[in-house]
C-alpha positions, 0 to 999 in steps of 0.5 A: 288875707289881703287887707282892704284899704282902711277908711280912716274917717271911720275910726271909732272910740269904743266898740260900743259906739261903733254901731251907733256911729256907722250911720255917719258914713252913709249919704243918707240913713237907709230905711228900716229893713233896707240893705245898702252897700257903701265902700264895700261895707254892707249895712242893714237898718243903718248898721254894718254887717260884719263880713271881713277882717277889715269890718272887724278892725273898723266896726268891732275893735277900737283902735284906742290906745291910752298909753297905760302901763302893761308890765307891772308887779300886779299883772305878773302876780295875777298872771302867775296865780291864775296860771295855776288855775289854768293848768288845772283846768287844762289837764282836767279836760285832757281826761274828759269825754270831750277835750276843749281848751280852757276858756280864756274868757273865764281866766280873763274875768277872774283876772279882772275881778281881782285886778279891780279889787287890788286897785280898790281895796289897797291904800293909795301911795299919797296916803303915806308921808314916807317917800320910800314907802310911797315908792314901794306901794306905787311899785306894787300898784296899790290904789292905782287904776287897773288898766286894759294892758295890765289886764291883757298881760295877766290874762295872757300869762294865765292863758299860756297854761296849755302851751306845754300840754303836748309834752305832759301828755307824753309823760301821761302815756308813759305812766299809764301804759308803760309804767315808766317814771322818767327822771326829774331831769328828763321831765324838766328839760323835755317840758322846757324844750317842747314848750318853747321850740315853736316861738321862733317861727311865729316871730319870723313870719308875723308879717304874714300871721299877725299884721294883716287885717284879714288875719282875725283869729276869729275865736279870740274876738269875744275876749278882745271885745270883752277887754275893751268893754270892761275898760273903755268907758265902763259907764257908757257900757254899763247897760251891756256889762249888766247883761254880761253879768246876768248871762254869766250868773245864769250860765253858772247856775245852769251848768250845775244841772247838765254837769251834775244833777240832770245829766240828761240835759247833756244829750236830748235824743228823741230817738233814744227815748222812743226806743227805751222799750224796744228789743236790745238789738234795736236799742243798740242800733239806735245808740250807735246812730243817735247816742252821744252824751257819753264818751264813745257812745255813738254818732249823736245824730239829732242829739242835742246838748244843753251843756255849754261847757262843750258847746262854747262861744266858738260857734258864736264867733267863727265866721259863717264860711267856716261853719258851713264847711264844718257842717258839710264835713259833719254830713259826710261823717254821719254817712261814712261812719255808719257805713264803715261799721255796718258794712264791717269794714276792717272787721269793724263789728268785732270791736266797739263802734267808737274807741281809740284803744287797740284790740286783738282780732277777737275783740279783747283789748290789746295791751302794749305790755304784750308787745313791748319790753322794759325799754318801751320798744317793740319786741317782735318775738312777742308780736309774732306770738300775739299778732298785730293790733287792730283799730276800730273803723271809727279810728281808721276813719279819724286817722284817714280824714286827718291825712286828707285834711293835712294834704288839702291844707297844703295845696289849698293855702298854696293855690288860694292864698299865695298872692295875698301872703306875698302882698302882706309880706311886701306891705310889712317890709315897707310898713304900709300895711293899711290895718289901723291896728297895725299902724297903731303899733308902729310906735312901739319897739319890735321884738329883736329877732335875736330874742326869738333865736335865743329862745330857740337855741335854749329849747333846742339844746335842752331837747338835744340833751334829753334825746342823748341822755334821757329815756326817750328812745328818740335819737338826736337826728330824729329830734332834729327832723321833727323840728324841721317837719313842724317848721314846714307845716306851721305856716300853713296852719297859722294861715288857716287859723288866722283866716277861719279861726280853726285848724286841722289836726297835724299830729297824724303826719308827725306820727307817720314820719316818726314811724317810718324813721323809728320802727319799733319805737312807740315812745320815740314816735310820741316824743318826735310828734310832740316836738314836731306838733308843738312847733306848729301849736306854739306858732299858732298860739303865739301868733294868736296872742300877738294879734290880741296884743295888736288889737289892744296895743300892748307893746310887742316886747311885753307880749313876747316876754310874758308869753315865754314866762307863762308857757314855762310856768304852765307846763311845769304846773300841768305836769304836777296836776297830770300826775295827780289825776293819773294816779287817782283815776288810773282804772277808768282812764285805762277803760276803752269806753270811759264814762260821762265824767272821765275818759282816757280817750285822748291818751289812749289815742296817743298810745294807739297811734304810737304803737301802730305807727311804730309798726308802720310797715306791718300795719300801714305798709303795702301788706298792712290792713290800713294802707289807705291811711298813709295814702290819705295824705297824697289823696288829700293834696288833690281835693283843692286842685279839684276845687280850683278846677271846678271854679275854672269850669263853673265860675259860680263855684267861686261864690261858694266859700268852700275850704276842702281842708276844713270839710275833710277835717270835720268829716272825721273830727268826732271819731271818739268822745262825746258827740251830743254837742254837735247839733247844738253847735250847729243851732248856735252857729245858724242863729248867730252867724246866719240870722242874727249877724245879717238881720240884726247887726246892731244886736250882733255887734253889741252882744254876740261876742260879749254874751258868748264870753259870759256863757263860757266864763260861767260854765267853766267856773262851775266845772272847775268847782264841781271837778274837785268838789264832787267829780273826783279830780281830787281823788274822792267822787261824790256822785249825785243820786241816780234818778230818771234825769241822772241815769246810771247808764248813758245820760241820754237813755240810750243803751 
């Protein structure tokens, strides 16, 4: 996190020119193929290899600021329109076999197209003689240049469509599993409160999360690079933008095949194909190990997906050190998941191999109705009659690794980053933070802290009203504790996300505490964890967008105001779309397995956790079957300490970019849903971050993030169209005819 000193002589005008101008910093151009270091920067063939946040600031992102307007009528209108689109896609993926975030690049491209059309196809004010008419037309931005800051603001509003998702997911669980239809006032106030409660923390700690150069938020880089390429010297960038357009078109056309016509492309497994004529018992084992194209099918070992909607540009942008840790986690995942199931841990063979549903001991699905009353609380008389719910071994492992990772995150940040955080805080207070993008933002007024405090006060009292008057079953004191818990964890998550471009799941900890505080109240646990988790999520999201604003020089106050507006608008729209999907796809969403199009795994998992943690004493206590799960939090605290000790005993370990929190999180991250994308993501990461970045830095610097953005945009555009045209999001499904490439069963031809 410590920011290396900025070399002022290397400021570049555009991201495109960066690679071409780096040779000016060398005493002499090194021969082709020769690796050379200059001022801690590594060069290959005269071009810098991106290794650190300082390299990103100096060679990838331009510090140019044209001083163009940001908060305009056009940016607000476009942002509002595309927030509706963002909300729809966000909710769609909640009910998909594998949950991904809406591609910000997809929204960014749509905003750009319509922004340019607005500027080009509308009359200029000078064409009218009336002074007042000119004033109105100028206010509406007719005929005026569509600049980068307008673009960023509109895209920011649109991308905020997932900020209120946690609250909407709670309402989805209520409708699906408890048949509860909350009042309009409870829905509005809870959505408002959950959507805004985390902003204050990012505001307080932005000197740690936003200002330093090493806080890159790597997964956002494709978007920032695209912003600058679309607006800075587009004529000079024509060559790259042409390639971007071709990549976007090819990705869009290609997505029609794996998503609809040739679903086999979503999971290519040689082993599943080879076992098609084998006995059923053998095929079942092969499916468990090698299957992964459908929801909860199998581990997906050596199963490759060609469906970019699940691969995404994340693996083109995440730093190599992050991906190495993830791959180690995947290796652990395959061994342990198979070992637990075939070793019959927790009676694993009585239940499906992978599922987030709850089960009776005989393997039948456990219904919440069998142990809850009309108020949504546990009826212990019913519980005594039917018995305790059981989890699949995959779910137990997923919960356990989440706790491992949560404990490891806390000690890892404290051990390895506290000195860097102290330095960053001191630099921010004295305004000596050397990052050029931070220095470029000093001319803009900062957001007054009372803005953050005011938003928190409003969100806090809205939540307080809901807990006192609503149907949440969560007492007011529990609500307050949930916010405190989220505020404690959020800084650790922000540091990890900023440095590595990824985070660890924190929801499990919230549910553990909720279960201990509110036994017998699953809905109280859901609301508790939603508020607590949302503090963490919004802190990360706001810090991420403030970093984008720092890179693109959008004034601080504009970034804050539009983030609040977009979050509230997106949360309201998310709620409306959720009701539509839950109503139209209720049967398949309640199915423990799902299919390759729709899956209720996410909301099933939320409900399973709510039920089991509301029975924490019985299920996870000293006499419970799954005591190891809560103990995982304490065990996780030890891993970074062991890592630190190994570094002291074996100094060579310092050179290994290990992060035990990421390893442990990845070891259980894919315990449900589709898994065929995993090996494809590894292939993409190896190609991009291991080979291309080091051996062809010029092409990497110019195209890696840009092409990744194009692939995301093209694939998600088609997924949006297909979801409502033929995949049933609007209520009517039109499946493609069944054939060998689009089989009736699992797309990868596993059993």
